C-alpha positions as CSV (number, residue, x, y, z in Angstrom):
1,M,0.0,0.1,0.0
2,T,2.4,2.6,1.1
3,T,5.1,4.0,-1.4
4,I,7.5,4.5,1.6
5,K,10.5,2.4,1.6
6,I,13.6,1.5,4.0
7,G,16.2,4.2,3.6
8,D,13.9,6.9,2.5
9,K,13.7,10.0,4.5
10,A,10.7,10.0,6.7
11,P,7.8,12.3,5.7
12,Q,7.4,15.4,7.6
13,F,4.2,15.2,9.8
14,S,2.2,16.9,12.6
15,G,-0.6,15.7,14.5
16,V,-2.5,16.3,17.6
17,D,-2.8,13.4,20.5
18,Q,-5.6,12.4,22.6
19,N,-4.4,15.5,25.1
20,G,-4.2,18.2,22.6
21,K,-0.4,18.0,22.4
22,T,0.9,18.4,18.9
23,H,3.5,16.1,17.5
24,Q,5.8,16.3,14.6
25,L,8.9,14.4,13.2
26,A,11.5,17.0,14.5
27,D,10.3,16.7,18.0
28,Y,11.8,13.0,17.8
29,K,15.2,14.1,16.6
30,G,18.2,12.2,18.2
31,E,15.9,9.0,19.2
32,K,14.3,6.3,17.2
33,L,10.4,6.7,16.7
34,V,8.1,3.7,15.8
35,V,4.9,5.2,14.3
36,F,2.4,2.5,14.3
37,F,-1.1,2.8,12.3
38,Y,-4.0,0.9,13.5
39,P,-7.6,0.9,12.0
40,K,-9.7,1.6,15.0
41,A,-9.3,2.3,18.8
42,S,-10.6,-0.2,21.4
43,T,-11.2,-2.9,18.6
44,P,-9.7,-6.6,19.2
45,G,-6.6,-6.4,17.0
46,C,-5.6,-2.8,17.8
47,T,-6.2,-3.3,21.4
48,T,-3.7,-6.6,21.4
49,E,-1.1,-4.9,19.3
50,A,-1.3,-1.5,21.5
51,C,-1.2,-3.6,24.6
52,D,1.6,-5.5,23.4
53,L,3.6,-2.5,22.8
54,R,2.7,-1.1,26.3
55,D,3.8,-4.3,28.0
56,N,7.4,-3.8,26.1
57,F,7.5,-0.3,26.6
58,E,10.4,-0.2,28.9
59,R,12.5,-2.6,26.3
60,F,11.8,0.5,23.7
61,R,12.7,3.1,26.0
62,A,15.9,1.3,26.9
63,N,16.8,1.2,23.3
64,N,16.2,4.8,22.6
65,Y,12.8,4.5,21.1
66,A,9.7,6.8,21.2
67,L,6.1,5.4,20.3
68,L,3.4,7.1,18.5
69,G,0.2,5.5,17.6
70,V,-2.0,7.0,14.8
71,S,-5.6,6.4,13.9
72,A,-8.5,8.4,12.4
73,D,-10.2,8.2,15.6
74,S,-11.2,11.3,17.6
75,A,-9.3,12.7,20.5
76,K,-12.1,11.6,23.0
77,A,-12.1,8.0,21.6
78,Q,-8.0,8.0,21.8
79,A,-8.2,9.1,25.2
80,K,-10.7,6.6,26.2
81,F,-8.4,3.7,24.5
82,S,-5.3,5.3,26.2
83,D,-7.0,5.5,29.6
84,K,-8.7,2.2,29.7
85,Y,-5.6,0.3,28.7
86,D,-3.0,2.5,30.5
87,L,-1.1,3.2,27.2
88,P,2.2,5.0,28.1
89,F,2.7,6.5,24.6
90,P,0.5,9.1,22.7
91,L,-2.2,8.5,20.2
92,L,-2.4,11.1,17.3
93,A,-6.1,11.7,16.5
94,D,-5.9,12.0,12.8
95,E,-9.5,12.8,12.1
96,D,-8.5,14.6,8.7
97,K,-6.1,12.1,7.7
98,S,-3.2,14.3,7.3
99,V,-0.5,12.0,8.7
100,I,-2.4,8.9,7.5
101,N,-2.2,9.9,4.0
102,V,1.3,11.5,4.0
103,F,2.6,7.8,5.2
104,G,0.2,6.2,2.2
105,V,-1.6,3.8,4.6
106,W,-5.3,4.8,3.8
107,G,-6.9,2.7,1.0
108,P,-9.4,0.1,-0.2
109,K,-9.5,-2.9,2.2
110,K,-11.7,-6.1,2.2
111,F,-13.4,-7.4,5.5
112,M,-15.8,-10.3,5.6
113,G,-16.4,-10.0,1.9
114,R,-17.2,-6.3,1.9
115,E,-15.0,-3.7,0.5
116,Y,-14.2,-0.3,1.9
117,D,-11.4,2.5,2.4
118,G,-9.6,2.3,5.6
119,I,-6.2,2.4,7.4
120,H,-3.7,-0.6,6.5
121,R,-2.1,-1.7,9.6
122,T,1.5,-0.4,9.4
123,T,4.6,0.5,11.5
124,F,7.4,2.6,10.3
125,V,10.4,2.6,12.2
126,I,12.3,5.9,11.8
127,D,16.0,6.1,12.9
128,E,17.6,9.1,14.8
129,N,18.2,11.1,11.7
130,G,14.7,10.7,10.3
131,I,15.6,8.0,7.9
132,I,13.1,5.0,7.4
133,E,14.7,2.1,9.0
134,D,11.9,-0.6,8.7
135,V,8.4,-0.7,7.1
136,I,6.1,-3.4,8.7
137,T,3.1,-4.1,6.6
138,A,2.5,-8.0,8.0
139,V,1.9,-6.9,11.7
140,K,1.4,-9.6,14.1
141,T,-0.6,-7.9,16.9
142,K,0.2,-10.3,19.5
143,V,4.0,-10.0,19.2
144,H,4.6,-6.7,17.5
145,A,7.2,-5.4,19.9
146,E,9.3,-8.4,18.9
147,Q,8.8,-7.8,14.9
148,I,10.2,-4.2,15.7
149,L,12.9,-4.8,18.5
150,G,14.0,-8.4,17.6
151,S,16.5,-9.4,20.1
152,K,17.3,-6.1,21.4
């Protein structure tokens, strides 16, 4: 779906999280950034993925990673999701899909025989200098932290 590849310069973005705080790529210079896109807050797969990342948050921090979740949900829905599952990272409420579109993860999907437009679950790992280090399109929600960190 996305045309962004390993080695590309990460796209500039700006989005507002569940608490009204603005996040942009420049805020993360000097640390690695995991930007994970998920279809909908509080749904089973998204909850499994977010909780796996939460449970491994200290491993991410120990390896100089910041995490940023993104979906087209409202700030209220993101706040509810974050509070319910005690998520320690910001969740962008990208209702206008500006961040989703700049990363190219919006498009046609199929679910239970129905076709519709939505977010393709995709994770981008950006290095300390703003370069794409990894693009994960086959996200395994139960072991997503392992997909990103490997043996780190």
